[in-house]
C-alpha positions as CSV (number, residue, x, y, z in Angstrom):
1,M,9.7,-105.7,-56.7
2,V,10.5,-108.2,-54.0
3,H,13.9,-107.7,-52.4
4,E,16.3,-110.6,-53.1
5,Q,18.4,-112.0,-50.2
6,S,21.5,-110.2,-51.5
7,Q,19.8,-106.8,-51.3
8,H,18.3,-105.0,-48.3
9,P,15.7,-107.2,-46.7
10,L,12.0,-106.4,-46.7
11,D,10.6,-104.8,-43.6
12,V,7.9,-107.4,-43.5
13,A,7.0,-110.5,-45.4
14,I,3.4,-111.7,-45.0
15,I,2.8,-115.4,-45.7
16,G,-0.8,-115.9,-46.8
17,G,-3.1,-113.8,-49.1
18,G,-6.4,-114.2,-47.3
19,P,-8.3,-111.3,-45.6
20,A,-6.0,-111.1,-42.6
21,G,-2.8,-111.1,-44.6
22,L,-4.1,-108.5,-47.0
23,A,-5.4,-106.3,-44.3
24,A,-2.0,-106.4,-42.6
25,A,-0.4,-105.4,-45.9
26,V,-2.7,-102.4,-46.2
27,Y,-1.7,-101.2,-42.7
28,L,2.0,-101.8,-43.3
29,A,2.1,-100.1,-46.7
30,R,0.3,-97.1,-45.2
31,F,3.0,-97.1,-42.5
32,L,5.5,-96.7,-45.4
33,R,7.0,-100.1,-44.8
34,S,8.3,-102.3,-47.5
35,V,6.0,-105.3,-47.5
36,A,5.3,-108.3,-49.7
37,V,2.4,-110.8,-49.5
38,F,3.2,-114.3,-50.5
39,D,0.0,-115.9,-51.7
40,A,-0.2,-119.6,-52.5
41,G,-3.6,-118.9,-54.2
42,D,-5.9,-120.9,-52.0
43,P,-7.2,-118.7,-49.2
44,R,-10.2,-120.1,-47.3
45,A,-12.2,-117.0,-48.1
46,R,-12.4,-118.1,-51.7
47,L,-14.9,-120.8,-50.5
48,I,-17.4,-118.1,-49.5
49,P,-20.2,-117.8,-52.1
50,R,-21.6,-114.7,-50.5
51,T,-21.3,-113.5,-46.9
52,H,-23.7,-111.1,-45.2
53,N,-21.6,-111.2,-42.0
54,C,-18.7,-109.0,-43.1
55,P,-19.1,-105.5,-41.6
56,G,-19.6,-102.8,-44.2
57,F,-21.4,-104.9,-46.8
58,P,-25.1,-104.9,-45.9
59,D,-26.0,-106.5,-49.3
60,G,-23.3,-109.2,-48.8
61,I,-20.1,-109.9,-50.7
62,G,-18.5,-113.0,-52.3
63,G,-15.2,-114.2,-51.1
64,E,-13.4,-113.7,-54.4
65,E,-14.7,-110.1,-54.6
66,L,-13.6,-109.3,-51.1
67,L,-10.1,-110.6,-51.8
68,R,-10.0,-108.7,-55.0
69,R,-10.8,-105.4,-53.3
70,L,-8.3,-106.1,-50.5
71,R,-5.5,-106.8,-53.0
72,L,-6.3,-103.6,-54.9
73,Q,-6.3,-101.6,-51.7
74,A,-2.9,-103.1,-50.6
75,L,-1.4,-102.6,-54.0
76,S,-2.6,-99.0,-54.2
77,F,-0.4,-98.1,-51.2
78,G,2.7,-99.9,-52.5
79,A,2.5,-103.4,-51.1
80,C,3.9,-106.2,-53.4
81,M,2.0,-109.3,-54.2
82,V,3.9,-112.5,-55.0
83,E,1.8,-115.3,-56.2
84,T,3.8,-118.2,-54.9
85,P,3.9,-120.4,-51.8
86,V,6.7,-120.1,-49.3
87,K,8.3,-123.5,-49.2
88,T,10.5,-123.1,-46.1
89,L,11.3,-120.4,-43.6
90,G,14.7,-119.8,-41.8
91,R,15.9,-117.2,-39.4
92,T,19.0,-115.5,-38.1
93,D,19.5,-113.0,-35.4
94,D,18.3,-110.1,-37.6
95,H,16.2,-111.4,-40.4
96,F,14.2,-114.3,-41.8
97,T,14.9,-116.1,-45.1
98,L,11.9,-117.2,-47.2
99,S,12.5,-119.9,-49.9
100,T,9.9,-119.6,-52.7
101,N,9.4,-120.6,-56.3
102,A,10.2,-117.0,-57.1
103,G,13.5,-117.1,-55.4
104,T,14.9,-116.5,-51.9
105,V,13.7,-113.4,-50.0
106,S,14.8,-112.0,-46.7
107,A,12.7,-109.9,-44.3
108,R,13.2,-108.3,-40.9
109,Y,9.7,-109.4,-39.7
110,V,7.3,-112.1,-40.8
111,I,3.6,-112.4,-40.3
112,L,2.1,-115.8,-40.7
113,A,-1.5,-115.6,-42.1
114,T,-1.5,-119.2,-43.4
115,G,-4.9,-120.1,-42.1
116,I,-6.6,-123.5,-41.9
117,V,-7.9,-126.1,-44.4
118,D,-11.5,-127.3,-43.8
119,R,-12.1,-131.1,-44.1
120,P,-14.9,-131.7,-46.5
121,P,-18.0,-133.8,-45.6
122,P,-18.1,-137.4,-47.0
123,I,-20.4,-136.6,-49.9
124,A,-19.9,-136.4,-53.6
125,D,-18.8,-133.0,-55.0
126,A,-18.6,-131.5,-51.6
127,W,-16.7,-128.4,-52.7
128,A,-19.3,-127.8,-55.5
129,G,-21.9,-127.9,-52.8
130,V,-20.0,-125.3,-50.8
131,E,-19.9,-123.1,-54.0
132,A,-23.6,-123.6,-54.4
133,G,-24.3,-122.5,-50.8
134,L,-25.8,-125.8,-49.9
135,V,-22.9,-127.2,-47.9
136,R,-21.9,-124.8,-45.2
137,L,-18.8,-124.6,-43.1
138,C,-19.5,-121.8,-40.5
139,P,-22.7,-121.4,-38.6
140,V,-21.4,-118.2,-37.0
141,C,-21.1,-116.7,-40.5
142,D,-24.4,-117.7,-42.0
143,A,-26.8,-119.4,-39.5
144,Y,-29.0,-116.2,-39.9
145,E,-29.6,-117.2,-43.5
146,A,-30.4,-120.8,-42.4
147,R,-33.2,-119.8,-40.0
148,G,-36.3,-121.9,-40.4
149,R,-34.7,-124.3,-42.8
150,R,-34.3,-128.1,-42.6
151,I,-30.7,-128.5,-41.5
152,G,-28.4,-131.5,-41.4
153,V,-25.2,-131.6,-39.4
154,I,-22.5,-134.1,-40.3
155,G,-19.2,-134.6,-38.5
156,R,-17.5,-135.9,-35.4
157,E,-19.8,-136.6,-32.5
158,I,-18.9,-133.8,-30.1
159,T,-18.1,-131.2,-32.8
160,A,-21.4,-132.1,-34.6
161,L,-23.4,-131.8,-31.4
162,K,-22.0,-128.4,-30.5
163,E,-22.7,-127.1,-34.1
164,A,-26.2,-128.6,-34.0
165,E,-26.9,-126.9,-30.7
166,F,-25.8,-123.6,-32.1
167,L,-28.0,-124.0,-35.1
168,R,-31.0,-125.1,-33.1
169,H,-31.3,-121.4,-32.0
170,F,-32.1,-120.6,-35.7
171,S,-34.3,-123.6,-36.7
172,S,-36.6,-126.1,-35.1
173,N,-35.6,-128.7,-37.7
174,V,-32.0,-129.8,-37.1
175,V,-30.8,-133.4,-37.4
176,M,-27.4,-134.9,-36.8
177,L,-26.3,-137.5,-39.4
178,F,-24.3,-140.5,-38.4
179,S,-23.6,-143.7,-40.4
180,H,-23.7,-146.1,-37.4
181,P,-25.4,-146.2,-34.0
182,D,-22.0,-146.4,-32.3
183,D,-21.0,-143.0,-33.7
184,A,-23.2,-141.3,-31.1
185,S,-22.9,-142.0,-27.4
186,T,-25.8,-142.3,-24.9
187,A,-24.8,-138.9,-23.5
188,T,-24.9,-137.3,-26.9
189,R,-28.3,-138.8,-27.7
190,S,-29.7,-137.5,-24.5
191,Q,-28.2,-134.0,-24.9
192,A,-29.5,-133.8,-28.5
193,S,-32.9,-135.0,-27.5
194,G,-33.1,-132.4,-24.7
195,A,-32.2,-129.7,-27.2
196,G,-34.8,-130.7,-29.7
197,I,-32.2,-132.0,-32.2
198,G,-33.0,-135.1,-34.3
199,L,-30.5,-137.9,-34.8
200,C,-30.2,-140.2,-37.8
201,D,-27.7,-142.9,-36.9
202,R,-28.1,-145.1,-40.0
203,T,-27.3,-142.4,-42.6
204,G,-26.7,-143.7,-46.1
205,E,-25.8,-141.8,-49.2
206,V,-26.4,-138.0,-49.1
207,V,-27.3,-136.8,-52.6
208,R,-27.1,-133.2,-53.5
209,L,-30.1,-131.8,-55.4
210,H,-30.5,-128.4,-57.0
211,D,-32.3,-127.1,-53.8
212,G,-31.1,-129.3,-51.0
213,F,-30.2,-132.9,-50.2
214,E,-31.8,-136.3,-50.1
215,V,-30.5,-138.3,-47.2
216,G,-30.7,-142.1,-47.7
217,K,-30.9,-144.5,-44.8
218,T,-29.3,-147.9,-44.5
219,D,-32.1,-149.5,-42.4
220,G,-34.5,-149.6,-45.4
221,T,-36.7,-146.7,-44.3
222,P,-37.5,-144.0,-46.8
223,P,-35.0,-141.2,-47.4
224,F,-35.7,-137.7,-46.2
225,R,-35.0,-134.2,-47.4
226,I,-32.9,-131.4,-45.9
227,D,-32.2,-127.9,-47.2
228,L,-28.7,-127.3,-46.0
229,L,-25.8,-129.5,-44.8
230,Y,-23.4,-128.1,-42.2
231,A,-20.0,-129.9,-42.1
232,A,-18.5,-130.3,-38.6
233,M,-15.5,-132.3,-39.8
234,G,-12.8,-130.2,-38.2
235,C,-9.8,-128.6,-40.0
236,D,-6.0,-128.8,-40.5
237,V,-4.0,-125.9,-39.2
238,R,-1.3,-124.6,-41.6
239,S,1.3,-124.0,-38.9
240,G,4.2,-125.9,-40.5
241,L,6.3,-122.9,-41.1
242,A,5.8,-121.7,-37.5
243,A,7.1,-125.1,-36.4
244,I,10.1,-124.9,-38.6
245,V,11.4,-121.9,-36.8
246,G,10.4,-123.1,-33.4
247,A,7.3,-121.1,-32.6
248,N,5.1,-122.5,-29.9
249,C,1.8,-124.1,-31.0
250,D,-1.0,-125.7,-29.0
251,D,-2.1,-129.3,-29.2
252,H,-4.2,-128.7,-32.2
253,G,-1.5,-126.9,-34.1
254,Y,-2.7,-123.3,-33.6
255,V,0.1,-120.8,-33.2
256,L,0.3,-119.3,-29.7
257,V,0.5,-115.5,-29.7
258,G,0.7,-112.6,-27.2
259,Q,-1.5,-109.5,-27.0
260,H,0.0,-108.0,-30.2
261,Q,-0.1,-111.3,-32.1
262,E,3.6,-111.9,-31.5
263,T,4.7,-115.5,-31.3
264,S,7.4,-117.1,-29.1
265,V,9.9,-116.4,-31.9
266,P,11.2,-112.8,-32.0
267,R,9.9,-110.8,-35.0
268,L,7.5,-113.5,-36.0
269,Y,3.7,-112.8,-35.8
270,A,0.7,-114.9,-36.5
271,I,-2.8,-113.6,-37.4
272,G,-6.2,-114.9,-38.7
273,D,-7.3,-118.5,-38.6
274,V,-3.8,-120.0,-37.9
275,V,-4.3,-118.6,-34.4
276,Q,-6.9,-120.2,-32.1
277,A,-9.8,-117.7,-32.1
278,L,-13.2,-117.1,-33.6
279,N,-12.6,-117.9,-37.3
280,Q,-14.1,-114.7,-38.7
281,I,-13.0,-112.1,-41.3
282,A,-13.5,-109.3,-38.7
283,V,-11.3,-111.1,-36.2
284,G,-8.6,-111.5,-38.9
285,F,-8.8,-107.7,-39.6
286,G,-8.3,-107.0,-35.9
287,H,-5.3,-109.3,-35.7
288,A,-3.8,-107.6,-38.7
289,A,-4.2,-104.1,-37.2
290,L,-2.6,-105.3,-33.9
291,A,0.4,-107.0,-35.5
292,A,1.1,-104.4,-38.2
293,T,1.0,-101.5,-35.7
294,D,3.3,-103.4,-33.3
295,I,5.8,-104.2,-36.0
296,H,5.8,-100.6,-37.3
297,N,6.4,-99.3,-33.8
298,A,9.3,-101.7,-33.3
299,L,10.8,-100.7,-36.6
300,R,10.2,-97.0,-35.8
301,H,12.5,-97.3,-32.8
302,G,15.3,-98.9,-34.8
303,D,18.0,-97.4,-36.9
304,F,16.1,-96.9,-40.1
305,P,16.0,-94.0,-42.6
306,R,13.3,-91.3,-42.1
307,P,10.2,-91.7,-44.3
308,P,9.9,-89.7,-47.4
309,A,7.9,-86.5,-47.3
310,V,4.3,-86.7,-48.6
311,R,4.0,-84.8,-51.9
């Protein structure tokens, strides 16, 4: 059970139930620490229909299944799962106070694993397209599976260009989609052309089909087909709780951390996509290991009871 504020505080509260947060819970539970994961129920990993990029799963694994396994692993070692968002976060000299729909909880340390929220592309049923594997959000994750396909990239000019250039390594048929000629500068057009990237600057309605998309054009020319649509729309960083307690963030909202994932606020750590890094499951796991071990060592040097003997 979660420790109420009037009782002894948790050693660690983890805010966020995605791969990074759950991996941190596994480590801390195995370090014999009292740890609870507060899960709002919408981790970004749930959007993954199937990834072949996660180490240890050569046949691939879906996001939901990966999360299920991580939860079971954390629970098996004694971590607590609390299916509720954290509404606000406060701190004193020796603990944090978490206000949730399940009550108020205190913890000596907090790990923020709150992640980011992807902005969907401007098409109908965008998230259904993600679920079907036709709308994609991360070329680092799945460009290998897109090799040789007809690929469209939609998003902000510079972001879309960078993503299109990355994808051009995997396919000779990559086109950037803009709705108006002014959406792409002369420099962008030149750079795209030099990289062998097409550019449609009068994109009309993009209609999802069962095996791809039909891209309409507003200049009266015939529509064309693409197999996959990559969204380069950017994201919103879930760093509001970090800001509440005064943690330093960069201009984009990412939480700034040190070499052990510690923030500028004592006893507050941040891991996974809420930190500016390569947004990958494997990176989140690494963050989790660093933060959990540093917290355990800090607690180990404090005035705490000895761990129970293993039976």
